[in-house]
C-alpha positions in Angstrom: 2.3 -55.7 -35.0 4.9 -57.9 -35.3 5.1 -61.3 -34.0 7.8 -63.7 -33.2 7.1 -67.0 -31.4 8.5 -70.3 -30.1 7.4 -73.9 -28.7 9.1 -76.7 -27.1 7.8 -79.9 -25.7 8.6 -80.7 -22.3 8.2 -84.0 -20.7 5.5 -86.1 -22.3 4.4 -87.9 -25.5 3.1 -84.6 -27.5 3.6 -81.2 -27.3 -0.2 -79.6 -25.6 0.7 -76.2 -26.2 -0.3 -74.4 -29.6 0.1 -70.7 -30.9 -1.4 -69.3 -33.6 -1.0 -65.7 -35.1 -2.7 -63.5 -38.1 -2.2 -59.9 -39.0 -4.4 -58.7 -36.1 -4.2 -61.2 -33.7 -2.2 -64.0 -31.5 -3.6 -66.7 -29.7 -1.9 -69.1 -27.0 -3.2 -72.0 -25.6 -2.0 -74.5 -22.9 -3.6 -77.9 -22.7 -4.1 -79.4 -19.6 -2.3 -82.9 -19.2 -4.3 -86.0 -18.3 -2.5 -88.5 -16.3 -2.6 -91.8 -18.4 -4.0 -93.7 -15.4 -7.2 -91.4 -15.3 -10.3 -91.9 -17.4 -10.9 -89.6 -20.4 -14.4 -89.3 -22.2 -13.0 -87.9 -25.1 -11.4 -90.2 -27.8 -9.7 -87.3 -29.7 -7.3 -86.2 -26.7 -5.9 -82.9 -25.5 -3.5 -82.0 -28.3 -6.6 -82.3 -30.9 -8.7 -80.0 -28.7 -6.4 -77.4 -28.4 -5.6 -77.6 -32.6 -9.3 -77.1 -32.7 -10.1 -74.7 -30.6 -7.0 -72.5 -31.6 -8.4 -72.4 -35.4 -11.8 -71.4 -34.7 -10.5 -68.8 -32.2 -8.0 -67.2 -34.6 -10.5 -67.0 -37.0 -13.1 -65.5 -34.7 -11.4 -63.0 -33.5 -10.2 -61.8 -36.9 -14.0 -59.8 -37.2 -13.2 -56.4 -35.1 -17.0 -56.5 -34.3 -17.0 -60.0 -32.3 -15.9 -59.5 -28.7 -13.4 -61.7 -27.6 -15.6 -63.7 -24.7 -18.0 -64.1 -27.9 -15.5 -65.6 -29.5 -14.3 -67.7 -27.2 -18.0 -68.5 -26.1 -18.4 -69.6 -29.7 -15.2 -71.3 -30.3 -16.3 -73.7 -27.3 -19.5 -74.5 -28.8 -18.0 -75.1 -32.2 -15.5 -77.4 -31.2 -18.4 -79.7 -29.0 -20.2 -79.8 -32.3 -17.2 -81.8 -33.5 -17.1 -84.3 -31.1 -20.4 -84.7 -29.0 -21.4 -87.7 -31.0 -18.3 -89.5 -30.2 -17.5 -88.5 -26.7 -18.8 -87.9 -23.3 -18.8 -84.2 -23.3 -21.0 -84.0 -19.9 -18.4 -86.1 -18.1 -15.6 -84.0 -16.3 -12.6 -86.0 -17.5 -12.8 -83.9 -21.3 -9.6 -82.1 -22.8 -9.3 -78.3 -21.4 -7.0 -75.6 -22.0 -6.0 -72.3 -20.8 -6.2 -69.3 -23.3 -4.4 -66.0 -23.8 -5.1 -64.0 -27.1 -4.8 -60.2 -27.9 -6.3 -58.4 -30.7 -5.6 -55.2 -32.9 -8.4 -53.1 -33.3 -8.4 -49.9 -34.8 -6.4 -48.1 -32.1 -6.7 -50.4 -29.4 -5.1 -53.6 -28.1 -8.0 -56.2 -27.2 -6.9 -58.8 -24.7 -8.4 -62.1 -22.8 -6.8 -64.0 -20.4 -8.5 -67.6 -18.8 -6.5 -69.4 -16.2 -3.1 -69.3 -15.4 -1.5 -68.3 -19.0 0.3 -64.6 -18.5 0.1 -61.7 -20.6 2.8 -59.2 -20.1 2.6 -55.7 -21.4 5.1 -53.3 -21.2 3.2 -49.8 -21.2 6.4 -47.5 -21.1 6.2 -45.0 -18.5 3.1 -46.9 -16.6 5.3 -49.9 -16.3 4.4 -53.6 -16.7 1.4 -54.9 -16.5 1.0 -58.7 -15.7 -2.6 -60.3 -16.9 -3.3 -63.8 -15.2 -5.9 -65.5 -13.3 -4.5 -68.0 -10.7 -7.5 -69.4 -9.1 -6.6 -72.9 -9.9 -3.6 -72.2 -7.0 -6.4 -71.5 -4.4 -8.2 -75.0 -4.6 -7.1 -78.5 -4.0 -4.2 -77.0 -1.5 -3.6 -80.6 0.5 -3.5 -82.5 -2.9 -1.6 -79.2 -4.6 1.1 -79.2 -1.8 1.9 -83.1 -1.9 2.2 -82.9 -5.7 4.7 -80.6 -5.5 6.7 -82.8 -3.1 9.6 -84.8 -5.2 11.3 -85.9 -6.4 9.9 -85.4 -9.8 9.9 -88.4 -12.7 8.9 -91.1 -9.8 6.0 -93.5 -9.7 5.0 -91.9 -6.4 5.1 -88.6 -7.6 3.2 -89.4 -10.5 0.4 -91.0 -8.1 0.2 -87.4 -6.1 -0.3 -85.7 -9.3 -3.0 -87.8 -10.2 -4.5 -87.3 -6.8 -4.5 -83.8 -7.3 -6.0 -83.6 -11.1 -8.8 -86.1 -9.9 -9.6 -83.4 -7.4 -9.3 -80.2 -9.7 -11.6 -82.0 -12.2 -14.5 -82.0 -9.6 -13.8 -78.0 -8.9 -13.0 -77.3 -12.9 -15.4 -74.7 -14.1 -17.6 -74.6 -11.0 -18.4 -71.4 -8.7 -15.6 -71.4 -5.9 -13.5 -73.4 -8.3 -11.6 -72.6 -11.2 -12.2 -71.8 -15.1 -10.7 -73.3 -18.2 -11.8 -73.9 -21.9 -13.5 -76.9 -21.9 -17.1 -77.8 -23.0 -18.7 -75.3 -21.0 -19.3 -72.1 -22.9 -20.2 -70.1 -20.3 -16.3 -70.3 -19.0 -16.0 -67.6 -21.7 -17.5 -65.4 -18.9 -15.1 -65.8 -16.3 -12.3 -64.6 -18.7 -10.2 -61.7 -17.7 -10.9 -59.0 -20.7 -9.7 -55.6 -21.4 -8.4 -53.3 -24.1 -5.7 -50.6 -24.2 -5.0 -47.7 -26.5 -2.1 -49.1 -28.8 0.1 -46.4 -28.3 0.4 -47.2 -24.9 1.7 -50.8 -25.8 5.5 -51.1 -26.7 5.6 -54.5 -26.5 3.9 -57.6 -25.1 4.5 -61.1 -24.0 1.9 -64.2 -24.4 3.4 -67.0 -22.3 2.1 -70.5 -21.1 2.9 -71.5 -17.7 5.8 -73.6 -18.5 7.6 -70.2 -20.5 6.8 -67.9 -17.5 8.9 -70.3 -15.1 12.3 -68.3 -14.9 10.2 -65.4 -13.4 7.1 -67.0 -11.4 8.6 -70.2 -10.3 12.4 -69.8 -10.3 12.8 -66.6 -9.8 16.1 -66.2 -11.5 15.0 -63.1 -13.5 11.9 -60.4 -13.4 9.5 -59.5 -16.2 11.6 -56.6 -17.4 14.3 -58.8 -17.7 12.3 -61.3 -19.8 11.0 -58.9 -22.1 14.4 -57.6 -22.6 15.7 -61.3 -23.5 12.9 -61.6 -25.9 13.5 -58.3 -27.4 17.3 -59.1 -27.9 17.6 -62.5 -28.6 14.2 -63.8 -29.3 11.7 -66.2 -27.8 13.7 -69.4 -28.6 16.4 -68.2 -26.3 13.9 -68.0 -23.5 12.9 -71.6 -24.0 16.7 -72.7 -24.1 17.3 -70.7 -20.8 14.3 -72.1 -19.1 15.4 -76.0 -20.0 19.0 -75.2 -18.8 17.7 -74.2 -15.5 15.2 -77.2 -15.2 18.1 -79.5 -16.0 20.2 -78.0 -13.4 17.5 -79.4 -10.8 15.9 -82.5 -12.3 14.0 -84.0 -9.2 12.5 -80.4 -8.2 14.1 -80.3 -5.1 15.0 -76.6 -5.4 12.5 -75.9 -7.4 9.1 -77.9 -6.3 6.8 -78.5 -9.6 4.6 -80.9 -11.0 6.9 -81.7 -14.0 10.2 -82.0 -14.7 9.9 -80.1 -17.8 6.8 -78.7 -19.0 5.5 -77.8 -22.6 6.7 -74.0 -22.9 5.3 -71.6 -25.5 6.0 -68.0 -26.0 4.4 -65.3 -28.2 6.7 -61.9 -28.4 4.7 -58.9 -29.8 6.1 -55.2 -30.7 4.3 -52.7 -31.9 6.1 -50.8 -34.8 8.3 -48.0 -33.6 11.8 -46.6 -34.6 12.7 -47.6 -30.5 11.7 -51.3 -31.0 13.0 -52.8 -34.6 14.0 -56.2 -34.9 17.5 -57.6 -33.8 19.7 -57.7 -37.4 18.8 -61.3 -38.5 15.9 -62.1 -36.4 12.9 -63.4 -38.7 9.6 -62.1 -37.4 6.5 -64.1 -38.3 
């Protein structure tokens, strides 16, 4: 398994995405932004949370005997222990993150997806499979439609986004709502998991929603074209092209969105094969 990766900060004070890779696994997290005008029960913040959670995950999935759901459950519990004495973990206003991860285990590829990160798998003759969880888009419809009204970057737009996040927090990690990694280990039970024979997988991409925009928001390419771009030009090229499109519509008039530009992170994975050698000069980490 060969992995190349890139991450770029969007509008905000810090990149709340993170990506970690080991010889047999990849973990990509997208921290949920907390508007500055809303309360936060954790003194550490979202960037700290995603760093801690990802570190536990990449370590835990290194043990092939540990199921991915169990790894996520244990990682959430471990991070809770790091700050339960200093932070109000029972409140809704705690850091949270989406999760997508894969693991090579013998002759299979295990995967886990929690919330709206994307796992894109090229399965050869079987086509391309996209795995994600869009339940967050099925709640707070009225507030979501309002938050998508531009122009982005204005106080009025920011207020509508804050109103959306306030409602979403009440629905987070509850039946009938949507699920993310936060302080409830039971969220791991809501993750989508599976295993695929490794020989079926030609290439894969793990993306935060800021890196999937060209396909699922802007509709300027399809998943096959996205994988081709990653294979031929690398992950940084995908993020550069995303920023170009975002800058062409800074107010969100053509493509309504919550942020002018979002943190964007992608890991591109290929299974060693003569048909999928790295482009000349490209470094694979």
